[in-house]
N, C-alpha and C positions, 0 to 999 in steps of 0.2 A: 564604288559609290559615286554618284553623280555630283557635279558641281553644285546643282540646286539643293540636294539633300545636305551637303556639307554646309552650305550657306544657311539652311534652315536650322541646323543644330547649333551653329555659331550664334544665330539670332536668339534661339531659346535660352542658351547659356547666358548670354548677355542680359536677357530679360530677367532670368532668375537671379543673377547677381545684383540687378537693380531693385528687385522686389524687396519690400520691407520685411524684416524678420517678424515671425508670429510672436505675439506678446501675451503675457499673462499678468495677473495682479495679485495683491494680497488676499482678496476674497477667494479667488479661484484656488490659490495655493492652500488656504485653510481647508476648503472643501476637499481638494484632492488628497491632502494629507490624512484627513479623517477617513475618507473612503479607502485609502491604501491600507489603513489599519482596521478595516471592517466595522467602522462606526456606522450604524444604520439608522439611528434615531437621535434627534436633538429635541430637548425640552426647553422652551424659552419664551421670551417676550421681547418684541422688536422695538426699535427706535434708533435714533442717531447714536452711534455710527454703524449699527449691525443689521439694519433692515435688509439691505441687499445681500448680506451674507446668508440670512435665513431664506430669502427668495432663491438664491443660487443653489443652496443645499437641497432644497425641495426639487428644483428643476433637474438637479443631477442625481435624483433618486434616493436621497436621504429623507427619511420620514421626519417631518417637523410637526411638533405638537405645540401650538401656541396657547399660552396661559393668560390669565388676567392679573396675576401678581407674581413677581419673581421668586418669592419664597416658595410658592407652591410648585413652580417649575423646578426649582432646586430640589425640593423634597422628592419630586417625581424622578429626577435624574439619580438621586442618591439611592432610592429603593430599587431602581432599575439596575444599578450596579450590584446591589445585594443579590438580586434575583438571577442575574446573568453571569456574575463573576467577571464582568468587563466594565470598564469605567463608564458610568452614566455621564452624559454631556448636558450641561445647562448653558444657555446663551443669554446674556443680559447686556443691557446698555450700561453706560458709565454712571459713576457717582451714586445717586439714590438707588437706581436699579441694581447696581453692583452690591450695595449694602443690603438690599432686600434679599438678594441671592446668597449673600455671605452667611446669613442666619442658617440656611439649609446646609451650606458647605461646612460650617463649623459643626453642625449636628451630624453630618456624614462622617467627619473626622472622629468625633467622639464615639460614634457607633461602629467605626471601622468599615464603612461602606466606600467602595472605590467610586470617585466622582471627580469630574473636572468642570470647573466653572470658567467659561471663556467670556471675558468682558471687553467691550470696546472701552477706550479711555481717551482723555483729552491729550492735547499736544504736549510733549514732555518739556519743551523749552518754556512754555507758558506756565505749566504746573510747577516746575522747579523754581521759577522766579516769583510764583504766586501772583500772576498778572491778572487773575480773574477770568479764566477761560470758561466757556460753556461747560457746566457740570465738572468743574475743576476738582480734582482730588488725586492724591498720591495713593492709588488703589493697591499697589503692590505692598506698600508699607502697612496699610490698614489691614490687609488680609493675613500677613505673615504670622501674627500671634495665634490665629485661629485654625490654621490648616497644617497639613502634613508638609506641604512645600508651596512656594509661590514663585512664579517666573514671569519675566516680561520679555516680549519679542520687540527688539528695537530696530531691526532691519528686515526688509521683506525676504531676503535670502535666508533668514533664520527661522522662518515660519515652520518649515518641516521639522527642524530640530526641536523647536519649542513644543510642537504637538507631540512628537515622539517622547520627549522628556516628561511631559505632563502625564501622558497615558501610562508610561512605565512606572512612574513614581506612585500614581494612584493605586495601582493593582499589585505592586511587588511588596514583599515583606508583609507587614501589617497594613492592610488597605486603609485608605483615608481620602480626604478631600484635598484637591490641588487647585490652585488658582493660576490661570494663565491670562496675562494682561496683554492686549494687542491694541496699541494706539491707532487712532483713526488714520493717521498719515501712513502707517504701515499697511493697513487694509487697502488703502487706495493706491499704494505704490505700484509702479509698473516695471516689469523686467522681461527679458527674453524668455519665451515659453520653454524652450529646450533647456536653457540653463536652470530655469525654475524647477523643472521636472527632476533634474539631477540633485536638487537639494532635498527631495523627499525620500523617506525610507520607511520600510515596513519592520515593525518590531520583531525580534527573534527571542522567543522564550521570555516574555516580560515578567512572568511570575514563576521563577524556577523553583523546583523542589528544594526543601531544606531539611536535611536528615539529622536526627538527634545522634549524639555520641552513644556507642554501644553500652558503655558503662552507665550512662544515665538511664537507658532503658532497663538494664539489669537491676538498678537501684529501685526503680518503680515496681518492677515485677516482684522483687523481694518484699516490699511493703505490702503489696496486694496479697501475696501468698500467705503472709502471716497475720492478716487483718481478721478480726473477729466480727466487725460490723462495717464492711466496706460500703462505699456509696460513690456513685458517679453523678456528677452534675453536668448537664449539657447546656451550653450557652448558644447564643445565636451565631457565634463563630463556628460551632459544629454544624449548624444548618448551612451557613455560607460555604463551607468546605465542599459540600456535595459529595461527601464520602459516606453516604447513607448506609450502604450495605456493610461497610467495614465497621461503622459504629454499632449497627445492629449485631454484627458478628461478635464484637467485643462483649457486648452486654449479654447476649444469649448464651455464648459459650462459657462465660464465667458465672452466670447467674446473679451478678451483682445488681442490686436495686439501683434505680436511677431517678433523678429529679430533673425535669426539663425547665429551663427558664422559659419565659412566655413565647419568644420567637423561635424557640427550639421545639415547641410542642408540635407533634406530628412526625418527628424524626422516627419515632416508634409510636404506634397508636397510643393515644392517651389511656385507653383501656387495656394496655399491655399488662400482663400479670406481674412484671417486674417494676412497673411504674410506682414510685412512692410519692407522686405528686399530691395525692390526697392524704398522705401521712407526712407531709414535708416537715412540720415542726418536730415530730418525733425523730425523723431521719437525721436532721441536722443536730439535734440535741445529743444523739447517742452514737453517731458514726465515729469510728476511730481512725479510719483511713479514707480520705476523700480525694477522688480524681476529678479535677476540673478540666473539661474538654471544651475549649473555646469559650470559657466563662471566666469572668474576672471577679475577684473578691471586693467588689465595690459596694456602694450603698444598697444595691439591689439584693446583695447577700449579707447585709449588715457588717460588711468589712471582715467577715469571719469571726465576729465577736459575739454580739448579742444573739442568744438562741443557739449557739454552736457548742459542741463539746469542747471545753477548753484544752483538752489533751489531744485533739484530733491532729493527725499528720496529713499534710496536703501534698498531692501530686498534681502538677499543673502542666497541661499541654498548651503552649502558646508560641507563636512564631516570633514574638518580640521578647527578647531576653530581659529587657528592663522592666517588664511586667512582673517578673518573679520578685517575691518578698515585698511587694508594694503595700500589702496590708498585714499579712501573716507570713512567718517563715515557711518557705516551700522546701519540704524535705526531699522531694525528688522532682527537680525542674526538668521538663522535656521540651527543649527549644527546637522547634521545627514546625513545618506545616502539618496539619492534623492527619491527612492521609498518609504521609510518610511515617509519622510517628506510630500510627496504628499498624502499618505494615511491619515496622520493626518490632513492635510488641508481639504481633502474631508470630513472627519468625523466631523470636527468642524465648517464647513461652512454651514449655513442654505441655503436652496434652494432660489436662486435669490438674495442672500446677496451681491454677487460681480458681477458687470456687467460693461462693458466698455461703457461710454456714446456714443450715436449714432453719435454726432457731431465729436467726436475725430476719430472714425472709418472712417467716411466719408471723413474727411480731409486727412487722410493717404491714403485712397483708391483713392482719386482724384490725389494726388501727384504720387502715384504708376502708375496710368494709364498714366499720362503725361510722366513719365520716361520710361515706357515700350514702348510707342509709339516712343520716341526718339531712344531707343535702336534698335527697329525694323527697323527704317530707316537706321541706321548705318549698321545693319546686311545685309540689302538688297543691299548695295553697292557692286560692284564686280570689284575693281580696279586691274590693272595689273602693276607690278608684284603683286602676292598674298600678302595679309595683314593678320595679326593675326585674325581679325574678320571673314574674309571669311573662313579661314581654320578651325577655331574653331566652326563656325556655321555648317559646314559640319560634323564635329565630333559629335556635339550635335544631329543633326538630325538622324544620324545613331544609336547613343547610345540609343535614345528614343525608337527605335524599339527593343532594347534588355535591358529592365529595370533591369534585374538581374546583369548587368555589374557593376564592380567596377571601379571607376575612381581614378587613382593616379596622382597627379599634383604637379609639382615643376618648379621653374624658377622665373624670375622677372616678366616681362610682360606676359609670358605664364601663370603663376600662377594667376596673378591679373585679366587678361582678361577672362581666362577660368572660374574662379570663378563666374564672372558676366554673362557669356554667357550660360554655361551649367547648367541648373537647374536639381535638383535631386528629385526623387520621392520615394526613399526608404532610410531608415536609414543605417548609417555606410557603405555607398557605396562610399563616397568621402573621400580620404585619402591624406593629403597634408603636407606641411612643418611645420605646427603647430606653437607652442608658440615661439620657437627659430627662426623660419623662415629659418631653416638650409637647405642648398642644399646637395644633395647626398642620399636622402631617397628613390629615385625613384624606382630603380630596386629591392631593398630589400623589400619595401612595396608591390610592384607588385607580387613578388614571393610568399610572405606570403599570400597575398589575394587569389591567385590562389590555394595555398596549403590548407589553412584553410577553404575555401569555398567549397572544394570538387570538384573544376574544373569549377567554374563560370568564364565567360570571364572577363578579366582585360584589361583596356586601360590605359596605362601610358602616360600622356601628358607631354612632357618634353621640356624645353628650351634646346637649343643645348649646352649651357654652363653647365647647371645642369646635363644633361645626362652624361657629361664627368666624373663626380665624381664616377659613378657606372656602366659605360657602358660595362665593361668587363663581367658583370653578364649576358649579352646576352648569353654567353656560358652556364651558369648555367640554364637559361630558356630553351635553346635548349636541353641540356643534359637530363633534366627531362621532356621535351616535354610539357611545361606548356602553357595554353591558354592565353598568354600575348601578346598584340599588343602594341608596343611602337610607339608613334607618336611624332616626333621631329619637333619642330618649328625652322627651320634652317634659321636664318638670319645672320649667320657668326659672331656672337659677343656675349659678355657677356650681354650687353643690346641691342646693335645694332652693325652692322658690317661694317659701312662705315667711321669709324674714322681713321685718320692717324695723327701722331705727328712727326714733323721734318723729314717727308718723309718716316717714318717707320710705321708698324702696331702699333696702339695704344694698351695700356694695356688691353683694352676692346675688342680688335679685335681677332677673331678666323679665321680658314681657311674657306674661303667662298666656296671653291670647294669641301668641305668634302662630301664623299658619305657614309653616315651612313647605307644606304640600303645594300651596299655591305658588310658591317661589319657583319650583321646577316647572310648573305648568306654563309660566310666562316664557320659558325657553323652549317649550315644545315637548317636555318630558311628561311622564305620567305621575300624578300625585295621589297619595292615599292619606287618609286620616284614620287612625286606629285608636280605640279607647278600651279594647278588651284583647286578651291573648288570641281569641278566635279570629278577631278582625286582623290582627298582625299576621296570623297564619295564612289567611285567605289572601291578603295583600301581597305578602312576600312570595307565596306560591305563584300568583299571577305575574308578578313583576319579574321574577327569574325566568319564567317560561317565555315572557315577551322578548327577552334578549336585548332590551333597550334601556335607556335611562329612566330611572324611577326614583321616587322618594316616598318613604313612609314616615309620617309624623305620629310617633307613638306618644299619646298624651298620658302621662303617669302622674301619680299623686305628687303635688308640690312639696309635701313634707317628706317624700322619699329621698333617701340619700343621707350621707354623713359628711361632715366637714373634712375636706381633703381626702375622702375615700379611705383607703387602708394605710395611708401614710400620715395620718393626723399627728403622729408623735413627732414629726419634723417641724411642726409649728412651734415657735418659741413661746414660752409661757411668761406672762407678766402678771399684772394685778387685774387684768380684764377690763371690760368696759360696761357701763350701764346702758342697757337697751331701752 
């Protein structure tokens, strides 16, 4: 080696020693932690202090979908979690933006959807002394009563740990909503890049299998073996599990009739011979052993009381042990994830050990046939002005030609009637108001369905009142050119639009002359106005074929609909009012 080369190496080493270390910051660490855990999409709304976080995420290859209101971004993240079994990510600003997103986060927790809401927040030392900082709020404390868990990252070197903790908590056990608070100072904090990278980790087995005890499985098998009128109820937890073949195997090998809850429709085709959906009242009234698969005996099932056989014995499959006995005694609790429980049931059941008696199946089949015939007669009617039934039958017939279509559904009468009219043939294609029955999920769910499916057509069937909660997201749909067709049942009212009180529009009355079709046209989408079922058919056929944003304003009879749809019994009764 020459003296010159030795001198050059010495100089390079000295220069390297003097060079400043490469740096990173909180923004980069958040994005790096998300990417390390395969997060590929963020739904959000930017502002101080998270704008640069969204910019950086998009620049680094994470898809960012920007919304017009945080609740809608949150609903999108929640249903993305349901569809993918991975935590959906919502990004919001502090205080009011955080609170808007919290509505969706609480709804995700109630519905058991894995979701993480990441919010920027004000400086802790100012918040804690209530010094009046910009958008000051103790967001961690505000979130805790409504979520599965809430965490705050107080040091930049803890960002990786915070992200990992939030993602695991959201998806493990019973899924739910998790809040992650990251103060502005932490996002902007700078540290050595190499040291920062060492703080990040990739989750290992975030949602491990949970197997039931063998004796619990045998207890359930014994009940089913001796049942005279067994019934299986499929909830949206069964759809979330994505154990479709095993659920179908359980039902078809045993011959047990089943009733799907609304978001479980399509796990088996709604026209499956063992479906008792069209004989639901009779099935609940007479079943002596009921297996709940990812379904809870909450208000949607009348708490297992009104309309049920009072002597029915319940088997319940749920990953959350505290769910057992919440409404009725559970004779055979099966605590575990649905796929593992079904595996154990299959392994421990002898061939032919469980079978539904022929008389029971025939009784339900006869009632189903009667009810289907009655529904067909109602659907064939074509009154003028257009009614819910005629418009929704037209939607059903077009959608059946596109079985890959996702149906988003909300409203009172719009929800209830569509659930009965539009049968589903594929799992996880029906997304609706869920456990809380909350309005406003429509456009958020529709956007996420289009994004997460990779561009499958989405038809959002909306009551005109329900649409108002998220209607501005039409601009979001058009901005990203998503294949979403919004179909509005426009009767000019919250329930119906023909009521006045003291000569003024009633609290339930909306604008009867509203032109929702022109609303989407202002954003570059295609608008249609339909007053007959034939016009609905033509418009929806063209809209789906176009593959772009569209809206069909279905003008129906203002007197169509009933107060609160199918749950009018929940309204308290007083002495009434004079109209």
